[in-house]
N, CA, C and O atoms as a GROMACS GRO file, in nm:
protein
  576
    1MET      N    1   0.080  -0.122   0.002
    1MET     CA    2   0.001   0.000  -0.001
    1MET      C    3   0.085   0.126   0.001
    1MET      O    4   0.032   0.236  -0.016
    2SER      N    5   0.215   0.112   0.021
    2SER     CA    6   0.298   0.231   0.023
    2SER      C    7   0.299   0.300  -0.112
    2SER      O    8   0.316   0.422  -0.118
    3GLY      N    9   0.279   0.224  -0.221
    3GLY     CA   10   0.271   0.286  -0.352
    3GLY      C   11   0.157   0.380  -0.365
    3GLY      O   12   0.171   0.487  -0.424
    4SER      N   13   0.039   0.343  -0.309
    4SER     CA   14  -0.076   0.429  -0.319
    4SER      C   15  -0.061   0.551  -0.233
    4SER      O   16  -0.112   0.657  -0.268
    5THR      N   17   0.008   0.539  -0.119
    5THR     CA   18   0.031   0.653  -0.033
    5THR      C   19   0.115   0.756  -0.105
    5THR      O   20   0.085   0.876  -0.101
    6SER      N   21   0.219   0.711  -0.171
    6SER     CA   22   0.305   0.801  -0.247
    6SER      C   23   0.228   0.873  -0.358
    6SER      O   24   0.243   0.993  -0.377
    7LEU      N   25   0.145   0.798  -0.430
    7LEU     CA   26   0.063   0.857  -0.534
    7LEU      C   27  -0.038   0.957  -0.476
    7LEU      O   28  -0.065   1.062  -0.535
    8ALA      N   29  -0.093   0.923  -0.361
    8ALA     CA   30  -0.188   1.012  -0.294
    8ALA      C   31  -0.118   1.141  -0.255
    8ALA      O   32  -0.176   1.249  -0.270
    9GLU      N   33   0.004   1.134  -0.206
    9GLU     CA   34   0.080   1.251  -0.173
    9GLU      C   35   0.109   1.335  -0.297
    9GLU      O   36   0.099   1.458  -0.293
   10GLN      N   37   0.144   1.270  -0.406
   10GLN     CA   38   0.168   1.343  -0.532
   10GLN      C   39   0.043   1.420  -0.578
   10GLN      O   40   0.051   1.536  -0.620
   11LEU      N   41  -0.072   1.355  -0.568
   11LEU     CA   42  -0.196   1.422  -0.605
   11LEU      C   43  -0.221   1.542  -0.515
   11LEU      O   44  -0.255   1.650  -0.564
   12LYS      N   45  -0.203   1.525  -0.386
   12LYS     CA   46  -0.228   1.634  -0.291
   12LYS      C   47  -0.134   1.751  -0.316
   12LYS      O   48  -0.177   1.867  -0.314
   13MET      N   49  -0.008   1.721  -0.340
   13MET     CA   50   0.093   1.827  -0.366
   13MET      C   51   0.059   1.902  -0.493
   13MET      O   52   0.091   2.020  -0.506
   14ALA      N   53  -0.004   1.835  -0.587
   14ALA     CA   54  -0.043   1.899  -0.714
   14ALA      C   55  -0.177   1.971  -0.704
   14ALA      O   56  -0.224   2.029  -0.802
   15GLY      N   57  -0.239   1.967  -0.585
   15GLY     CA   58  -0.364   2.040  -0.565
   15GLY      C   59  -0.493   1.963  -0.594
   15GLY      O   60  -0.600   2.021  -0.604
   16PHE      N   61  -0.480   1.828  -0.606
   16PHE     CA   62  -0.599   1.748  -0.636
   16PHE      C   63  -0.656   1.688  -0.507
   16PHE      O   64  -0.580   1.652  -0.417
   17ARG      N   65  -0.786   1.679  -0.499
   17ARG     CA   66  -0.856   1.617  -0.385
   17ARG      C   67  -0.845   1.464  -0.394
   17ARG      O   68  -0.840   1.407  -0.503
   18MET      N   69  -0.842   1.401  -0.278
   18MET     CA   70  -0.846   1.254  -0.276
   18MET      C   71  -0.991   1.212  -0.256
   18MET      O   72  -1.043   1.213  -0.144
   19THR      N   73  -1.055   1.174  -0.366
   19THR     CA   74  -1.193   1.129  -0.361
   19THR      C   75  -1.195   0.979  -0.333
   19THR      O   76  -1.092   0.912  -0.341
   20ARG      N   77  -1.312   0.928  -0.301
   20ARG     CA   78  -1.331   0.786  -0.278
   20ARG      C   79  -1.294   0.706  -0.403
   20ARG      O   80  -1.234   0.598  -0.394
   21GLN      N   81  -1.330   0.762  -0.518
   21GLN     CA   82  -1.302   0.691  -0.645
   21GLN      C   83  -1.151   0.688  -0.673
   21GLN      O   84  -1.096   0.584  -0.712
   22ARG      N   85  -1.085   0.801  -0.653
   22ARG     CA   86  -0.940   0.802  -0.672
   22ARG      C   87  -0.870   0.707  -0.576
   22ARG      O   88  -0.776   0.637  -0.615
   23ALA      N   89  -0.916   0.705  -0.450
   23ALA     CA   90  -0.856   0.615  -0.352
   23ALA      C   91  -0.871   0.470  -0.396
   23ALA      O   92  -0.779   0.390  -0.378
   24ALA      N   93  -0.986   0.435  -0.452
   24ALA     CA   94  -1.009   0.297  -0.497
   24ALA      C   95  -0.916   0.263  -0.612
   24ALA      O   96  -0.863   0.152  -0.618
   25VAL      N   97  -0.896   0.358  -0.704
   25VAL     CA   98  -0.804   0.333  -0.816
   25VAL      C   99  -0.658   0.316  -0.764
   25VAL      O  100  -0.587   0.226  -0.807
   26LEU      N  101  -0.616   0.404  -0.670
   26LEU     CA  102  -0.482   0.392  -0.617
   26LEU      C  103  -0.462   0.260  -0.542
   26LEU      O  104  -0.356   0.198  -0.553
   27ARG      N  105  -0.562   0.218  -0.469
   27ARG     CA  106  -0.553   0.093  -0.396
   27ARG      C  107  -0.541  -0.026  -0.492
   27ARG      O  108  -0.460  -0.116  -0.470
   28ALA      N  109  -0.619  -0.026  -0.598
   28ALA     CA  110  -0.614  -0.133  -0.696
   28ALA      C  111  -0.475  -0.138  -0.764
   28ALA      O  112  -0.421  -0.246  -0.790
   29MET      N  113  -0.419  -0.019  -0.791
   29MET     CA  114  -0.286  -0.015  -0.852
   29MET      C  115  -0.182  -0.071  -0.758
   29MET      O  116  -0.095  -0.149  -0.798
   30ALA      N  117  -0.192  -0.029  -0.630
   30ALA     CA  118  -0.095  -0.072  -0.531
   30ALA      C  119  -0.105  -0.222  -0.503
   30ALA      O  120  -0.004  -0.287  -0.475
   31ASP      N  121  -0.223  -0.276  -0.511
   31ASP     CA  122  -0.246  -0.419  -0.483
   31ASP      C  123  -0.208  -0.512  -0.596
   31ASP      O  124  -0.197  -0.633  -0.578
   32SER      N  125  -0.186  -0.454  -0.715
   32SER     CA  126  -0.155  -0.538  -0.834
   32SER      C  127  -0.005  -0.555  -0.848
   32SER      O  128   0.070  -0.457  -0.846
   33PRO      N  129   0.041  -0.681  -0.861
   33PRO     CA  130   0.183  -0.703  -0.882
   33PRO      C  131   0.229  -0.674  -1.025
   33PRO      O  132   0.349  -0.670  -1.052
   34THR      N  133   0.134  -0.653  -1.118
   34THR     CA  134   0.169  -0.626  -1.257
   34THR      C  135   0.098  -0.502  -1.307
   34THR      O  136  -0.002  -0.459  -1.248
   35PRO      N  137   0.148  -0.442  -1.416
   35PRO     CA  138   0.076  -0.329  -1.474
   35PRO      C  139  -0.062  -0.370  -1.519
   35PRO      O  140  -0.084  -0.485  -1.556
   36LEU      N  141  -0.157  -0.275  -1.518
   36LEU     CA  142  -0.295  -0.303  -1.555
   36LEU      C  143  -0.342  -0.210  -1.666
   36LEU      O  144  -0.296  -0.096  -1.675
   37SER      N  145  -0.432  -0.258  -1.748
   37SER     CA  146  -0.500  -0.169  -1.843
   37SER      C  147  -0.604  -0.092  -1.766
   37SER      O  148  -0.636  -0.128  -1.652
   38ALA      N  149  -0.658   0.012  -1.823
   38ALA     CA  150  -0.764   0.090  -1.756
   38ALA      C  151  -0.883   0.002  -1.725
   38ALA      O  152  -0.942   0.014  -1.618
   39LEU      N  153  -0.920  -0.086  -1.816
   39LEU     CA  154  -1.033  -0.176  -1.793
   39LEU      C  155  -1.006  -0.273  -1.678
   39LEU      O  156  -1.093  -0.297  -1.594
   40GLN      N  157  -0.886  -0.330  -1.675
   40GLN     CA  158  -0.850  -0.420  -1.565
   40GLN      C  159  -0.850  -0.345  -1.433
   40GLN      O  160  -0.897  -0.396  -1.332
   41LEU      N  161  -0.797  -0.223  -1.435
   41LEU     CA  162  -0.794  -0.137  -1.316
   41LEU      C  163  -0.934  -0.108  -1.268
   41LEU      O  164  -0.962  -0.115  -1.148
   42TRP      N  165  -1.022  -0.075  -1.360
   42TRP     CA  166  -1.163  -0.045  -1.327
   42TRP      C  167  -1.228  -0.168  -1.262
   42TRP      O  168  -1.295  -0.154  -1.160
   43ASN      N  169  -1.207  -0.287  -1.319
   43ASN     CA  170  -1.268  -0.406  -1.261
   43ASN      C  171  -1.215  -0.436  -1.122
   43ASN      O  172  -1.291  -0.482  -1.037
   44GLN      N  173  -1.086  -0.410  -1.095
   44GLN     CA  174  -1.030  -0.431  -0.964
   44GLN      C  175  -1.082  -0.324  -0.864
   44GLN      O  176  -1.119  -0.356  -0.751
   45ALA      N  177  -1.084  -0.198  -0.907
   45ALA     CA  178  -1.121  -0.087  -0.816
   45ALA      C  179  -1.269  -0.091  -0.780
   45ALA      O  180  -1.307  -0.048  -0.671
   46LYS      N  181  -1.353  -0.142  -0.870
   46LYS     CA  182  -1.496  -0.146  -0.842
   46LYS      C  183  -1.528  -0.231  -0.719
   46LYS      O  184  -1.634  -0.215  -0.659
   47ARG      N  185  -1.439  -0.320  -0.683
   47ARG     CA  186  -1.464  -0.403  -0.564
   47ARG      C  187  -1.469  -0.319  -0.437
   47ARG      O  188  -1.541  -0.351  -0.343
   48ASN      N  189  -1.389  -0.210  -0.436
   48ASN     CA  190  -1.386  -0.120  -0.322
   48ASN      C  191  -1.478   0.002  -0.338
   48ASN      O  192  -1.510   0.071  -0.242
   49CYS      N  193  -1.519   0.025  -0.460
   49CYS     CA  194  -1.602   0.143  -0.489
   49CYS      C  195  -1.697   0.109  -0.603
   49CYS      O  196  -1.671   0.144  -0.718
   50PRO      N  197  -1.808   0.041  -0.572
   50PRO     CA  198  -1.900  -0.007  -0.678
   50PRO      C  199  -1.952   0.103  -0.771
   50PRO      O  200  -1.986   0.075  -0.886
   51CYS      N  201  -1.959   0.226  -0.724
   51CYS     CA  202  -2.010   0.336  -0.808
   51CYS      C  203  -1.908   0.392  -0.905
   51CYS      O  204  -1.938   0.483  -0.981
   52LEU      N  205  -1.785   0.338  -0.902
   52LEU     CA  206  -1.678   0.388  -0.989
   52LEU      C  207  -1.709   0.366  -1.137
   52LEU      O  208  -1.746   0.256  -1.176
   53GLY      N  209  -1.693   0.472  -1.218
   53GLY     CA  210  -1.716   0.462  -1.359
   53GLY      C  211  -1.584   0.448  -1.435
   53GLY      O  212  -1.480   0.495  -1.388
   54LEU      N  213  -1.588   0.386  -1.550
   54LEU     CA  214  -1.469   0.369  -1.631
   54LEU      C  215  -1.410   0.504  -1.672
   54LEU      O  216  -1.288   0.519  -1.676
   55ALA      N  217  -1.495   0.600  -1.702
   55ALA     CA  218  -1.445   0.735  -1.738
   55ALA      C  219  -1.366   0.796  -1.624
   55ALA      O  220  -1.268   0.866  -1.646
   56THR      N  221  -1.410   0.771  -1.502
   56THR     CA  222  -1.339   0.823  -1.384
   56THR      C  223  -1.200   0.762  -1.374
   56THR      O  224  -1.104   0.831  -1.339
   57VAL      N  225  -1.188   0.633  -1.406
   57VAL     CA  226  -1.057   0.567  -1.407
   57VAL      C  227  -0.967   0.635  -1.506
   57VAL      O  228  -0.852   0.666  -1.474
   58TYR      N  229  -1.018   0.660  -1.630
   58TYR     CA  230  -0.935   0.724  -1.730
   58TYR      C  231  -0.893   0.864  -1.686
   58TYR      O  232  -0.777   0.902  -1.703
   59ARG      N  233  -0.986   0.941  -1.629
   59ARG     CA  234  -0.952   1.075  -1.579
   59ARG      C  235  -0.846   1.070  -1.470
   59ARG      O  236  -0.752   1.149  -1.469
   60THR      N  237  -0.863   0.972  -1.376
   60THR     CA  238  -0.765   0.959  -1.271
   60THR      C  239  -0.627   0.923  -1.326
   60THR      O  240  -0.525   0.976  -1.282
   61LEU      N  241  -0.625   0.834  -1.423
   61LEU     CA  242  -0.496   0.798  -1.486
   61LEU      C  243  -0.433   0.916  -1.556
   61LEU      O  244  -0.311   0.934  -1.552
   62ASP      N  245  -0.516   0.999  -1.621
   62ASP     CA  246  -0.464   1.119  -1.688
   62ASP      C  247  -0.400   1.214  -1.586
   62ASP      O  248  -0.292   1.268  -1.609
   63VAL      N  249  -0.469   1.235  -1.472
   63VAL     CA  250  -0.419   1.319  -1.367
   63VAL      C  251  -0.288   1.262  -1.309
   63VAL      O  252  -0.191   1.335  -1.290
   64LEU      N  253  -0.286   1.130  -1.281
   64LEU     CA  254  -0.166   1.068  -1.228
   64LEU      C  255  -0.050   1.078  -1.327
   64LEU      O  256   0.064   1.099  -1.287
   65ASN      N  257  -0.080   1.064  -1.454
   65ASN     CA  258   0.023   1.078  -1.557
   65ASN      C  259   0.077   1.222  -1.558
   65ASN      O  260   0.198   1.244  -1.571
   66MET      N  261  -0.013   1.317  -1.546
   66MET     CA  262   0.026   1.459  -1.549
   66MET      C  263   0.116   1.494  -1.431
   66MET      O  264   0.210   1.572  -1.448
   67VAL      N  265   0.091   1.439  -1.310
   67VAL     CA  266   0.172   1.470  -1.194
   67VAL      C  267   0.295   1.380  -1.182
   67VAL      O  268   0.372   1.392  -1.086
   68GLY      N  269   0.312   1.290  -1.280
   68GLY     CA  270   0.429   1.204  -1.282
   68GLY      C  271   0.419   1.079  -1.198
   68GLY      O  272   0.520   1.016  -1.168
   69GLY      N  273   0.298   1.041  -1.158
   69GLY     CA  274   0.280   0.924  -1.071
   69GLY      C  275   0.271   0.795  -1.146
   69GLY      O  276   0.301   0.690  -1.089
   70VAL      N  277   0.231   0.796  -1.272
   70VAL     CA  278   0.227   0.676  -1.348
   70VAL      C  279   0.274   0.707  -1.491
   70VAL      O  280   0.277   0.821  -1.536
   71GLU      N  281   0.311   0.600  -1.559
   71GLU     CA  282   0.350   0.613  -1.697
   71GLU      C  283   0.259   0.528  -1.782
   71GLU      O  284   0.237   0.411  -1.750
   72ARG      N  285   0.206   0.585  -1.888
   72ARG     CA  286   0.118   0.509  -1.975
   72ARG      C  287   0.204   0.444  -2.086
   72ARG      O  288   0.283   0.510  -2.154
   73CYS      N  289   0.188   0.314  -2.100
   73CYS     CA  290   0.264   0.236  -2.198
   73CYS      C  291   0.166   0.185  -2.300
   73CYS      O  292   0.057   0.139  -2.265
   74HIS      N  293   0.204   0.192  -2.425
   74HIS     CA  294   0.120   0.148  -2.534
   74HIS      C  295   0.177   0.020  -2.592
   74HIS      O  296   0.288   0.019  -2.645
   75ALA      N  297   0.100  -0.084  -2.582
   75ALA     CA  298   0.147  -0.215  -2.633
   75ALA      C  299   0.133  -0.222  -2.786
   75ALA      O  300   0.052  -0.152  -2.845
   76ALA      N  301   0.212  -0.306  -2.846
   76ALA     CA  302   0.207  -0.321  -2.992
   76ALA      C  303   0.069  -0.369  -3.034
   76ALA      O  304   0.028  -0.346  -3.148
   77SER      N  305  -0.004  -0.436  -2.945
   77SER     CA  306  -0.136  -0.486  -2.977
   77SER      C  307  -0.240  -0.375  -2.987
   77SER      O  308  -0.353  -0.399  -3.030
   78GLY      N  309  -0.200  -0.252  -2.948
   78GLY     CA  310  -0.295  -0.140  -2.948
   78GLY      C  311  -0.351  -0.113  -2.810
   78GLY      O  312  -0.408  -0.007  -2.787
   79ARG      N  313  -0.335  -0.206  -2.718
   79ARG     CA  314  -0.382  -0.186  -2.581
   79ARG      C  315  -0.283  -0.095  -2.510
   79ARG      O  316  -0.166  -0.088  -2.547
   80SER      N  317  -0.331  -0.026  -2.408
   80SER     CA  318  -0.239   0.050  -2.324
   80SER      C  319  -0.261   0.011  -2.179
   80SER      O  320  -0.368  -0.036  -2.140
   81PHE      N  321  -0.158   0.032  -2.100
   81PHE     CA  322  -0.164   0.001  -1.961
   81PHE      C  323  -0.080   0.099  -1.884
   81PHE      O  324  -0.002   0.174  -1.944
   82VAL      N  325  -0.093   0.099  -1.753
   82VAL     CA  326  -0.018   0.192  -1.671
   82VAL      C  327   0.084   0.119  -1.590
   82VAL      O  328   0.062   0.006  -1.546
   83SER      N  329   0.197   0.184  -1.570
   83SER     CA  330   0.303   0.132  -1.488
   83SER      C  331   0.336   0.233  -1.381
   83SER      O  332   0.326   0.353  -1.404
   84CYS      N  333   0.375   0.187  -1.269
   84CYS     CA  334   0.410   0.273  -1.160
   84CYS      C  335   0.527   0.208  -1.089
   84CYS      O  336   0.521   0.089  -1.058
   85PRO      N  337   0.630   0.281  -1.062
   85PRO     CA  338   0.658   0.421  -1.090
   85PRO      C  339   0.717   0.437  -1.229
   85PRO      O  340   0.754   0.339  -1.292
   86PRO      N  341   0.727   0.562  -1.277
   86PRO     CA  342   0.792   0.585  -1.407
   86PRO      C  343   0.939   0.543  -1.403
   86PRO      O  344   1.000   0.537  -1.296
   87GLY      N  345   0.992   0.514  -1.516
   87GLY     CA  346   1.132   0.471  -1.526
   87GLY      C  347   1.143   0.358  -1.626
   87GLY      O  348   1.059   0.347  -1.716
   88ASP      N  349   1.245   0.274  -1.612
   88ASP     CA  350   1.265   0.165  -1.701
   88ASP      C  351   1.159   0.057  -1.678
   88ASP      O  352   1.128   0.026  -1.564
   89HIS      N  353   1.105   0.000  -1.787
   89HIS     CA  354   1.001  -0.099  -1.776
   89HIS      C  355   1.028  -0.213  -1.873
   89HIS      O  356   1.073  -0.193  -1.985
   90HIS      N  357   0.998  -0.333  -1.824
   90HIS     CA  358   1.021  -0.455  -1.901
   90HIS      C  359   0.894  -0.538  -1.888
   90HIS      O  360   0.861  -0.584  -1.779
   91HIS      N  361   0.823  -0.558  -1.999
   91HIS     CA  362   0.694  -0.629  -1.993
   91HIS      C  363   0.686  -0.731  -2.104
   91HIS      O  364   0.749  -0.718  -2.209
   92VAL      N  365   0.605  -0.834  -2.076
   92VAL     CA  366   0.565  -0.926  -2.180
   92VAL      C  367   0.413  -0.921  -2.184
   92VAL      O  368   0.348  -0.932  -2.080
   93VAL      N  369   0.356  -0.905  -2.303
   93VAL     CA  370   0.214  -0.882  -2.320
   93VAL      C  371   0.155  -1.000  -2.399
   93VAL      O  372   0.206  -1.039  -2.504
   94CYS      N  373   0.044  -1.056  -2.345
   94CYS     CA  374  -0.023  -1.165  -2.416
   94CYS      C  375  -0.100  -1.108  -2.536
   94CYS      O  376  -0.182  -1.018  -2.521
   95VAL      N  377  -0.072  -1.163  -2.653
   95VAL     CA  378  -0.138  -1.112  -2.776
   95VAL      C  379  -0.282  -1.162  -2.788
   95VAL      O  380  -0.357  -1.116  -2.874
   96VAL      N  381  -0.321  -1.256  -2.701
   96VAL     CA  382  -0.458  -1.309  -2.705
   96VAL      C  383  -0.549  -1.231  -2.609
   96VAL      O  384  -0.651  -1.177  -2.650
   97CYS      N  385  -0.511  -1.225  -2.478
   97CYS     CA  386  -0.600  -1.168  -2.378
   97CYS      C  387  -0.555  -1.030  -2.328
   97CYS      O  388  -0.632  -0.960  -2.262
   98GLY      N  389  -0.431  -0.991  -2.360
   98GLY     CA  390  -0.381  -0.860  -2.319
   98GLY      C  391  -0.316  -0.858  -2.181
   98GLY      O  392  -0.273  -0.753  -2.136
   99ARG      N  393  -0.308  -0.974  -2.112
   99ARG     CA  394  -0.243  -0.980  -1.982
   99ARG      C  395  -0.100  -0.928  -1.993
   99ARG      O  396  -0.031  -0.954  -2.093
  100VAL      N  397  -0.056  -0.856  -1.892
  100VAL     CA  398   0.077  -0.800  -1.891
  100VAL      C  399   0.154  -0.857  -1.771
  100VAL      O  400   0.101  -0.862  -1.660
  101ALA      N  401   0.277  -0.899  -1.794
  101ALA     CA  402   0.362  -0.942  -1.681
  101ALA      C  403   0.492  -0.862  -1.691
  101ALA      O  404   0.546  -0.838  -1.799
  102GLU      N  405   0.539  -0.822  -1.576
  102GLU     CA  406   0.663  -0.746  -1.569
  102GLU      C  407   0.778  -0.843  -1.541
  102GLU      O  408   0.761  -0.942  -1.470
  103PHE      N  409   0.895  -0.815  -1.598
  103PHE     CA  410   1.010  -0.898  -1.565
  103PHE      C  411   1.127  -0.805  -1.538
  103PHE      O  412   1.127  -0.690  -1.582
  104SER      N  413   1.226  -0.854  -1.467
  104SER     CA  414   1.334  -0.766  -1.419
  104SER      C  415   1.462  -0.780  -1.500
  104SER      O  416   1.538  -0.683  -1.511
  105ARG      N  417   1.490  -0.894  -1.556
  105ARG     CA  418   1.616  -0.915  -1.625
  105ARG      C  419   1.612  -0.849  -1.763
  105ARG      O  420   1.526  -0.882  -1.845
  106CYS      N  421   1.702  -0.757  -1.788
  106CYS     CA  422   1.704  -0.686  -1.916
  106CYS      C  423   1.844  -0.634  -1.943
  106CYS      O  424   1.905  -0.574  -1.854
  107ASN      N  425   1.895  -0.654  -2.060
  107ASN     CA  426   2.026  -0.605  -2.097
  107ASN      C  427   2.027  -0.479  -2.182
  107ASN      O  428   2.130  -0.441  -2.238
  108VAL      N  429   1.910  -0.415  -2.192
  108VAL     CA  430   1.900  -0.295  -2.277
  108VAL      C  431   1.989  -0.185  -2.220
  108VAL      O  432   2.045  -0.106  -2.296
  109ALA      N  433   2.002  -0.178  -2.088
  109ALA     CA  434   2.081  -0.071  -2.026
  109ALA      C  435   2.226  -0.072  -2.080
  109ALA      O  436   2.287   0.034  -2.092
  110SER      N  437   2.278  -0.189  -2.110
  110SER     CA  438   2.415  -0.196  -2.162
  110SER      C  439   2.427  -0.137  -2.303
  110SER      O  440   2.538  -0.106  -2.346
  111LEU      N  441   2.316  -0.120  -2.375
  111LEU     CA  442   2.318  -0.062  -2.507
  111LEU      C  443   2.310   0.090  -2.507
  111LEU      O  444   2.342   0.155  -2.607
  112ILE      N  445   2.267   0.147  -2.395
  112ILE     CA  446   2.238   0.290  -2.389
  112ILE      C  447   2.357   0.378  -2.428
  112ILE      O  448   2.339   0.471  -2.506
  113PRO      N  449   2.478   0.353  -2.376
  113PRO     CA  450   2.591   0.441  -2.418
  113PRO      C  451   2.614   0.438  -2.567
  113PRO      O  452   2.641   0.542  -2.627
  114GLU      N  453   2.605   0.320  -2.630
  114GLU     CA  454   2.623   0.308  -2.774
  114GLU      C  455   2.515   0.380  -2.850
  114GLU      O  456   2.544   0.450  -2.947
  115VAL      N  457   2.389   0.364  -2.809
  115VAL     CA  458   2.276   0.430  -2.871
  115VAL      C  459   2.290   0.581  -2.857
  115VAL      O  460   2.262   0.654  -2.951
  116SER      N  461   2.332   0.629  -2.743
  116SER     CA  462   2.354   0.772  -2.720
  116SER      C  463   2.461   0.827  -2.813
  116SER      O  464   2.443   0.934  -2.872
  117ARG      N  465   2.571   0.757  -2.827
  117ARG     CA  466   2.679   0.798  -2.917
  117ARG      C  467   2.630   0.803  -3.061
  117ARG      O  468   2.658   0.899  -3.134
  118GLU      N  469   2.557   0.698  -3.102
  118GLU     CA  470   2.513   0.688  -3.240
  118GLU      C  471   2.407   0.791  -3.276
  118GLU      O  472   2.407   0.844  -3.387
  119THR      N  473   2.317   0.821  -3.183
  119THR     CA  474   2.204   0.911  -3.215
  119THR      C  475   2.219   1.053  -3.161
  119THR      O  476   2.152   1.144  -3.209
  120GLY      N  477   2.305   1.072  -3.064
  120GLY     CA  478   2.316   1.202  -3.000
  120GLY      C  479   2.213   1.225  -2.892
  120GLY      O  480   2.214   1.330  -2.827
  121PHE      N  481   2.124   1.128  -2.870
  121PHE     CA  482   2.021   1.140  -2.768
  121PHE      C  483   2.080   1.118  -2.628
  121PHE      O  484   2.172   1.038  -2.610
  122HIS      N  485   2.026   1.186  -2.530
  122HIS     CA  486   2.051   1.156  -2.390
  122HIS      C  487   1.936   1.066  -2.348
  122HIS      O  488   1.824   1.114  -2.329
  123VAL      N  489   1.960   0.939  -2.334
  123VAL     CA  490   1.857   0.841  -2.302
  123VAL      C  491   1.828   0.847  -2.152
  123VAL      O  492   1.919   0.832  -2.070
  124GLU      N  493   1.702   0.869  -2.117
  124GLU     CA  494   1.662   0.882  -1.977
  124GLU      C  495   1.600   0.756  -1.921
  124GLU      O  496   1.612   0.730  -1.801
  125SER      N  497   1.533   0.679  -2.004
  125SER     CA  498   1.472   0.552  -1.961
  125SER      C  499   1.444   0.468  -2.083
  125SER      O  500   1.464   0.510  -2.197
  126HIS      N  501   1.398   0.348  -2.056
  126HIS     CA  502   1.365   0.262  -2.171
  126HIS      C  503   1.245   0.173  -2.138
  126HIS      O  504   1.211   0.152  -2.021
  127LEU      N  505   1.185   0.123  -2.239
  127LEU     CA  506   1.069   0.031  -2.231
  127LEU      C  507   1.098  -0.085  -2.323
  127LEU      O  508   1.118  -0.065  -2.442
  128LEU      N  509   1.099  -0.205  -2.268
  128LEU     CA  510   1.114  -0.323  -2.349
  128LEU      C  511   0.987  -0.404  -2.338
  128LEU      O  512   0.947  -0.445  -2.229
  129GLU      N  513   0.923  -0.426  -2.451
  129GLU     CA  514   0.799  -0.503  -2.452
  129GLU      C  515   0.817  -0.624  -2.542
  129GLU      O  516   0.858  -0.612  -2.658
  130LEU      N  517   0.786  -0.737  -2.489
  130LEU     CA  518   0.785  -0.862  -2.562
  130LEU      C  519   0.641  -0.904  -2.580
  130LEU      O  520   0.558  -0.882  -2.492
  131ALA      N  521   0.609  -0.964  -2.692
  131ALA     CA  522   0.474  -1.012  -2.719
  131ALA      C  523   0.476  -1.164  -2.724
  131ALA      O  524   0.568  -1.224  -2.779
  132GLY      N  525   0.373  -1.226  -2.667
  132GLY     CA  526   0.366  -1.370  -2.665
  132GLY      C  527   0.228  -1.416  -2.621
  132GLY      O  528   0.132  -1.338  -2.620
  133ILE      N  529   0.219  -1.543  -2.583
  133ILE     CA  530   0.092  -1.598  -2.538
  133ILE      C  531   0.113  -1.645  -2.393
  133ILE      O  532   0.203  -1.724  -2.364
  134CYS      N  533   0.027  -1.596  -2.303
  134CYS     CA  534   0.037  -1.626  -2.161
  134CYS      C  535   0.006  -1.773  -2.135
  134CYS      O  536  -0.055  -1.839  -2.220
  135PRO      N  537   0.046  -1.824  -2.020
  135PRO     CA  538   0.023  -1.968  -1.986
  135PRO      C  539  -0.126  -2.006  -1.993
  135PRO      O  540  -0.161  -2.115  -2.039
  136THR      N  541  -0.213  -1.916  -1.947
  136THR     CA  542  -0.358  -1.948  -1.948
  136THR      C  543  -0.408  -1.966  -2.090
  136THR      O  544  -0.475  -2.064  -2.121
  137CYS      N  545  -0.376  -1.871  -2.176
  137CYS     CA  546  -0.423  -1.876  -2.318
  137CYS      C  547  -0.358  -1.994  -2.390
  137CYS      O  548  -0.421  -2.059  -2.474
  138LEU      N  549  -0.232  -2.021  -2.358
  138LEU     CA  550  -0.162  -2.131  -2.421
  138LEU      C  551  -0.228  -2.264  -2.385
  138LEU      O  552  -0.243  -2.353  -2.469
  139ALA      N  553  -0.266  -2.276  -2.255
  139ALA     CA  554  -0.336  -2.398  -2.211
  139ALA      C  555  -0.472  -2.412  -2.278
  139ALA      O  556  -0.512  -2.523  -2.316
  140GLU      N  557  -0.542  -2.300  -2.294
  140GLU     CA  558  -0.673  -2.304  -2.361
  140GLU      C  559  -0.659  -2.344  -2.507
  140GLU      O  560  -0.741  -2.419  -2.561
  141GLU      N  561  -0.554  -2.292  -2.571
  141GLU     CA  562  -0.526  -2.329  -2.714
  141GLU      C  563  -0.501  -2.478  -2.727
  141GLU      O  564  -0.552  -2.543  -2.818
  142LYS      N  565  -0.421  -2.531  -2.634
  142LYS     CA  566  -0.386  -2.676  -2.640
  142LYS      C  567  -0.505  -2.762  -2.612
  142LYS      O  568  -0.514  -2.872  -2.665
  143ALA      N  569  -0.597  -2.712  -2.529
  143ALA     CA  570  -0.718  -2.790  -2.492
  143ALA      C  571  -0.817  -2.797  -2.607
  143ALA      O  572  -0.898  -2.890  -2.612
  144GLU      N  573  -0.812  -2.703  -2.699
  144GLU     CA  574  -0.908  -2.700  -2.812
  144GLU      C  575  -0.878  -2.802  -2.918
  144GLU      O  576  -0.950  -2.810  -3.018
   0.00000   0.00000   0.00000
């Protein structure tokens, strides 16, 4: 829950009120071990706040993105999801159901000096996204 407290503080410092709906979204984000799409987040947050609307989730994510509390990532599949906190991210996305799993091992950081020299860019962070089929969808495919 410490993640949601930090996000709550960021909202307050930026002058935003902590509503029951925003608190439910923050709690759902903090309770999830993996990044969530807005729809997944809405389904999780509704458990604590049944009156929560999907549009409110999108507005909350926009506000959190604006204050730097979350980063919106766009998957190759066209789906988007949020990650917290901003920075380097490594995900594998199921091309069937859209499930996202985060992983920690990544060698992209070792390429950054070379990429910086080649392009002249000062690289601040990176996102590595792999696409595949999750174990659940793979099992369902094999069962058919």
